[in-house]
C-alpha positions in Angstrom: -8.4 -5.1 -31.6 -5.4 -3.3 -30.0 -4.3 -3.6 -26.4 -1.9 -1.2 -24.8 -0.3 -1.5 -21.4 1.2 2.1 -21.4 1.5 4.5 -18.6 -1.9 6.0 -18.5 -3.5 7.8 -15.5 -7.2 8.8 -15.0 -7.5 11.3 -12.2 -10.8 12.5 -10.6 -10.2 15.8 -8.8 -12.2 17.2 -5.9 -14.4 19.3 -8.3 -15.3 15.9 -10.0 -13.4 17.0 -13.1 -11.4 14.3 -14.9 -7.8 14.4 -16.1 -6.1 11.8 -18.2 -2.3 11.8 -18.5 -0.2 9.6 -20.7 3.0 9.4 -22.7 3.2 9.7 -26.5 6.5 8.9 -28.2 6.2 12.0 -30.4 4.9 14.5 -27.9 6.1 13.3 -24.5 4.0 13.4 -21.4 0.7 14.9 -22.4 -2.6 15.5 -20.6 -6.1 16.9 -21.1 -8.8 17.9 -18.8 -12.6 17.2 -18.8 -14.4 20.2 -17.3 -18.2 20.4 -17.3 -18.3 17.3 -19.5 -16.1 18.8 -22.2 -12.6 17.6 -23.0 -9.9 20.1 -23.5 -7.2 20.0 -26.2 -3.9 18.2 -25.5 -1.3 20.0 -23.3 2.4 18.9 -23.3 4.0 18.7 -19.9 7.4 17.4 -21.0 8.4 16.6 -24.5 11.8 15.0 -24.2 11.6 12.4 -21.4 11.4 8.8 -20.5 8.1 7.0 -21.1 7.8 5.9 -17.5 6.3 8.3 -15.1 4.3 8.3 -11.9 1.3 10.4 -11.0 -0.2 11.0 -7.4 -2.6 13.3 -5.8 -1.4 15.6 -2.9 -3.4 17.4 -0.2 -5.2 20.6 -1.1 -6.2 19.2 -4.5 -2.6 19.2 -5.9 -1.5 17.0 -8.7 2.1 15.6 -8.8 4.0 14.1 -11.7 7.4 12.4 -11.3 9.4 11.7 -14.4 12.9 11.3 -15.9 13.9 14.0 -18.4 16.2 13.6 -21.4 19.4 14.2 -19.2 18.5 11.3 -17.0 17.5 13.6 -14.0 14.3 12.9 -12.0 12.0 15.8 -12.0 8.9 16.5 -9.8 6.1 18.7 -11.3 3.2 20.0 -9.1 0.0 21.4 -10.5 -1.8 23.8 -8.1 -4.3 26.6 -8.8 -3.9 26.5 -12.6 0.0 26.6 -12.5 2.8 24.0 -12.9 5.9 24.1 -10.7 9.0 22.0 -11.6 11.8 20.9 -9.4 14.7 18.5 -10.1 15.0 16.0 -7.2 17.6 13.6 -8.5 20.5 14.2 -10.8 21.9 11.5 -13.1 25.7 11.2 -12.5 26.6 8.3 -14.8 28.1 8.6 -18.3 25.4 6.5 -20.1 21.8 7.3 -19.2 19.8 4.4 -17.9 16.0 4.6 -18.1 14.2 4.5 -14.8 10.9 2.7 -14.3 8.9 4.8 -11.9 6.1 4.4 -9.4 5.0 6.5 -6.4 2.6 6.7 -3.5 1.6 9.4 -1.1 1.0 8.5 2.5 1.8 9.9 6.0 2.7 13.4 4.6 5.4 12.0 2.3 5.9 11.1 -1.3 7.3 7.5 -1.6 9.3 7.0 -4.8 10.2 3.6 -6.3 12.4 3.3 -9.4 14.3 0.5 -11.1 17.5 0.7 -13.3 19.4 -1.7 -15.4 22.8 -1.0 -13.9 24.5 -4.4 -14.0 22.9 -6.6 -16.7 20.1 -6.4 -19.2 18.2 -9.3 -17.5 18.0 -7.9 -14.0 17.4 -4.4 -12.5 18.0 -2.8 -9.1 15.0 -1.2 -7.4 15.5 1.8 -5.2 13.2 3.6 -2.7 13.3 7.2 -1.5 10.9 9.7 0.2 10.2 13.3 -0.3 8.5 15.4 2.3 6.1 18.3 1.5 9.1 20.7 1.8 10.6 18.7 -1.1 13.5 17.3 1.0 14.5 14.0 -0.3 16.0 11.1 1.7 18.9 8.9 0.9 18.2 6.0 -1.6 17.6 2.5 -0.2 18.3 -0.5 -2.4 15.4 -3.0 -2.1 16.8 -5.7 -4.4 19.4 -5.9 -7.1 18.0 -9.1 -8.8 14.7 -8.0 -10.1 13.8 -9.6 -13.4 13.7 -6.9 -16.1 10.4 -6.5 -17.8 8.1 -3.7 -19.1 6.5 -3.3 -15.6 9.0 -5.0 -13.2 7.3 -4.2 -10.0 4.0 -3.1 -8.3 3.5 -1.2 -5.1 0.8 -0.7 -2.4 0.4 -0.1 1.3 -1.1 -2.0 4.1 -3.8 -0.5 6.4 -1.1 -0.1 9.1 1.0 2.1 6.8 3.6 -0.5 5.8 4.7 -0.3 2.2 4.6 -3.4 0.1 6.5 -4.1 -3.2 5.6 -7.0 -5.5 8.2 -8.2 -8.1 9.7 -11.2 -9.8 13.2 -12.5 -9.8 15.0 -15.4 -11.3 16.8 -18.1 -9.3 16.7 -21.4 -11.1 13.1 -20.6 -11.6 11.0 -17.5 -11.7 9.9 -16.4 -8.2 7.1 -14.0 -7.7 7.1 -12.4 -4.2 7.1 -9.3 -2.1 8.9 -7.3 0.6 7.5 -5.2 3.3 9.0 -2.0 4.7 9.5 -1.8 8.4 8.8 1.9 9.4 10.4 1.4 12.8 14.0 0.5 11.6 13.6 1.8 8.0 14.5 -1.5 6.5 12.9 -3.8 3.9 12.1 -7.4 5.0 13.2 -10.5 3.5 11.7 -11.7 0.2 8.5 -13.7 0.7 7.8 -16.0 -2.2 4.2 -16.3 -3.5 4.7 -18.6 -6.4 7.3 -20.1 -8.7 7.2 -21.1 -12.4 9.5 -22.2 -15.1 8.2 -19.4 -17.3 8.0 -15.7 -16.3 4.9 -14.4 -14.6 4.1 -12.1 -17.5 1.5 -10.0 -15.7 0.9 -9.4 -12.0 -0.9 -6.8 -9.9 -0.9 -5.9 -6.2 -3.6 -4.7 -3.8 -4.0 -4.5 0.0 -7.1 -4.7 2.1 -7.6 -5.1 5.8 -3.8 -5.7 6.3 -4.0 -8.5 3.8 -1.9 -8.7 0.6 -3.8 -9.5 -2.6 -1.8 -10.7 -5.7 -3.4 -11.3 -9.1 -1.0 -13.0 -11.6 -0.8 -15.1 -14.7 1.0 -18.4 -14.6 1.8 -19.6 -18.0 2.6 -23.2 -19.2 2.8 -25.1 -22.5 -0.7 -26.6 -21.9 -2.7 -23.7 -20.5 -2.6 -20.3 -18.9 -4.2 -19.7 -15.5 -5.0 -16.6 -13.5 -4.5 -16.9 -9.7 -5.8 -14.6 -6.9 -3.5 -15.1 -4.0 -4.4 -13.4 -0.6 -2.9 -13.4 2.9 0.3 -12.5 4.7 3.6 -14.3 5.1 3.1 -18.0 5.2 -0.8 -17.8 5.7 -1.8 -17.6 2.0 -5.0 -18.5 0.2 -4.8 -19.4 -3.5 -7.8 -19.4 -5.9 -7.5 -20.3 -9.6 -10.2 -18.0 -11.0 -9.7 -18.5 -14.7 -8.0 -21.0 -17.2 -7.5 -20.7 -20.9 -5.4 -21.9 -23.8 -5.5 -18.3 -25.0 -3.4 -15.5 -23.6 -4.6 -13.8 -20.4 -3.7 -10.2 -20.5 -3.5 -7.0 -18.3 -4.9 -8.4 -15.0 -5.5 -5.7 -12.4 -7.2 -5.0 -9.2 -9.8 -2.3 -8.3 -10.6 -1.8 -4.6 -14.1 -0.3 -4.1 -14.8 0.2 -0.4 -14.0 -3.3 1.0 -14.7 -5.2 -2.2 -11.7 -6.4 -4.3 -12.5 -6.5 -8.0 -10.4 -8.8 -10.3 -10.2 -7.6 -13.9 -8.5 -9.3 -16.9 -8.7 -9.8 -20.7 -8.7 -13.0 -22.7 -10.1 -14.1 -26.1 -11.5 -10.7 -27.1 -13.4 -10.6 -23.8 -13.2 -8.5 -20.6 -13.8 -10.6 -17.5 -14.7 -9.3 -14.0 -15.3 -10.9 -10.7 -15.1 -9.7 -7.1 -14.5 -10.9 -3.5 -16.2 -9.2 -0.6 -14.7 -11.4 2.1 -11.1 -10.3 1.7 -10.1 -12.9 -0.9 -11.4 -16.1 0.7 -14.0 -16.6 -2.0 -14.5 -15.2 -5.5 -18.0 -14.4 -6.9 -19.5 -15.2 -10.3 -17.4 -14.1 -13.4 -19.0 -11.3 -15.5 -18.1 -10.9 -19.2 -18.2 -7.9 -21.6 -17.2 -7.6 -25.2 -13.9 -6.1 -25.8 -13.9 -2.7 -27.8 -11.6 -2.1 -30.7 -8.9 -0.4 -28.7 -8.2 -0.4 -25.0 -5.7 1.0 -22.4 -5.0 -0.1 -18.9 -5.3 3.0 -16.7 -4.4 3.7 -13.1 -7.3 5.4 -11.5 -6.9 7.9 -8.7 -9.8 9.7 -7.1 -9.6 12.7 -4.8 -12.2 11.0 -2.6 -9.8 8.3 -1.7 -8.3 8.4 1.8 -4.9 10.2 1.8 -3.5 8.4 4.8 -3.8 5.1 2.9 -3.2 5.2 -0.8 -5.0 3.0 -3.2 -3.5 1.8 -6.5 -6.6 1.1 -8.5 -6.6 0.2 -12.2 -9.3 -0.3 -14.9 -9.5 -0.1 -18.7 -10.3 2.9 -20.9 -10.8 3.6 -24.6 -9.0 6.6 -25.9 -11.7 7.4 -28.4 -15.3 8.7 -27.9 -14.2 11.0 -25.1 -12.8 8.3 -22.9 -15.0 5.3 -22.0 -14.3 3.1 -19.0 -14.4 -0.7 -18.8 -15.6 -2.9 -17.3 -18.9 -1.1 -17.4 -20.3 -2.9 -14.5 -17.6 -1.5 -12.2 -17.7 2.0 -13.8 -21.4 2.2 -13.2 -20.8 1.7 -9.5 -18.2 4.4 -9.5 -20.4 6.7 -11.4 -23.3 6.2 -9.0 -20.9 6.6 -6.1 -19.5 9.8 -7.6 -23.0 11.2 -8.1 -23.8 10.3 -4.5 -20.7 12.0 -3.3 -21.5 15.1 -5.3 -24.9 15.3 -3.7 -23.5 14.5 -0.4 -21.1 17.4 -0.8 -24.0 19.7 -1.2 -25.8 18.2 1.8 -22.6 18.3 3.8 -22.5 22.1 3.3 -26.0 22.4 5.0 -24.8 20.1 7.7 -21.7 22.0 8.2 -23.6 25.3 8.4 -26.0 23.7 10.9 -23.0 22.5 13.0 -21.4 25.9 12.8 -24.6 27.6 14.1 -24.9 25.0 16.9 -21.3 25.6 17.8 -21.8 29.4 18.0 -24.9 28.8 20.2 -22.9 26.4 22.4 -20.2 29.0 22.6 -22.7 31.7 23.8 -24.1 29.2 26.3 -20.6 28.4 27.5 -20.0 32.1 28.0 -23.3 32.5 29.9 -22.5 29.5 32.0 -19.0 30.8 32.6 -20.5 34.1 33.8 -23.0 32.2 36.0 -20.2 30.0 37.3 -18.3 33.1 38.4 -21.4 34.5 40.2 -21.9 31.1 41.8 -18.3 30.8 42.8 -18.5 34.3 44.3 -21.6 33.4 46.2 -20.1 30.2 47.4 -17.1 32.2 48.7 -19.3 34.6 50.5 -21.3 31.8 51.9 -18.1 30.0 53.1 -17.0 33.3 54.7 -20.4 33.8 56.5 -20.3 30.1 57.6 -16.8 30.8 59.0 -18.1 33.9 60.8 -21.1 32.0 62.2 -18.9 29.2 63.4 -16.7 31.9 65.2 -19.8 33.5 66.7 -21.2 30.1 67.8 -17.9 29.3 69.4 -18.0 32.7 71.3 -21.6 32.1 72.2 -20.7 28.6 73.5 -17.9 30.1 75.5 -20.2 32.8 76.9 -22.8 30.2 77.8 -20.2 28.1 79.5 -18.9 31.2 81.4 -22.5 32.1 82.3 -23.2 28.6 83.6 -20.0 28.6 85.7 -20.8 32.1 87.1 -24.4 31.1 87.8 -23.1 28.0 89.7 -20.9 30.2 91.8 -23.7 32.8 92.3 -26.1 30.0 93.6 -23.4 28.7 96.0 -22.9 32.3 97.3 -26.6 32.8 97.6 -26.9 29.5 99.6 -24.0 30.6 101.8 -25.7 34.1 102.3 -28.9 32.3 103.3 -27.2 30.1 105.8 -25.4 33.2 107.4 -28.6 35.1 107.7 -30.3 32.1 109.3 -27.4 31.7 111.7 -27.6 35.4 112.6 -31.2 35.3 113.2 -30.9 32.4 115.7 -28.2 34.2 117.6 -30.3 37.3 117.9 -33.3 35.3 119.2 -31.2 33.5 121.7 -30.0 36.8 123.4 -33.6 37.8 124.1 
């Protein structure tokens, strides 16, 4: 039985095709593709380079690799539409080349690069952080810590749901301290170091995941009597610790796999693959599932095109390099496979839905045009109606004035008629009196 904790990436592209990318000491960084269930031959991306490299997916189904070449320079290679493009992003300026240990994430339209170097002593490393935008402009480096304990994988990275970056690492100060820092996006500074656990021996393996703005840490705590595997979840001082496994045998390659809102814990001990999960954000752990360990096994980062680009996921599982690449634990891979089939069918259905929506949108657009035309007619009629109302009001005012004038004239006429009648009566009387 052979266990390897090498840099190995499994990539599922939008077409559902698989890539696997790894480092070979004789060939360098190599990759192959599985298209229509057939694996290609090996391709060499970079022969003379450092074994540590990072792989991320970019928008528009682009694949990005970041690695250190033989001259110590950091190179970014992007695969798009069947072609590779290479660009040097950092140049090594020292006399003696120091090997960088690289990790990267893509969130918020930027590539976030982390790398550690032995610059002062062999027992500690300095970890740096930089960003690259989509125009390949790189920021100035920020030193996160200069006392990271030097190991094969000295740190792990992830991101909270609010977009805050998290780095998990170990440092030595009278004892081995495992803890994390959080990046403040507002002031572009890293927080203080928050300790998760301490031990007289190094925490040989640890893994980081984030879910619902909660940090999850899976780590091995070794002692002379037994080794224990701990799942710690929470944030700052509010932490929940669950000892999920104990053994006098070694506990190897613990890792997380986040599937929807379920956190899977995976580890190896005594020729067995163990799996359990939490669906309440780390408050409780379910029953442990066991599988027989194959003859050879690799720990692989798993990146899927279906993952949300705004919030990156650092998932890991195990693979066997033989027999066309088999995935472990099988109980988890079956879930992924079923979900992938569902996603593929959903993609076909979504085309029909999209066409239907487009047709509806066209009809709505036509209706809007018709309504707009009708609105113009209605507005014109309303304007004419308003104009006629104004005219009517004017005519009514004139009519009212005429009526008032008529009434006044009629009153005067009546008075005059009365006066005329009185005069005629008076005249008649005078005439009669003369007779």
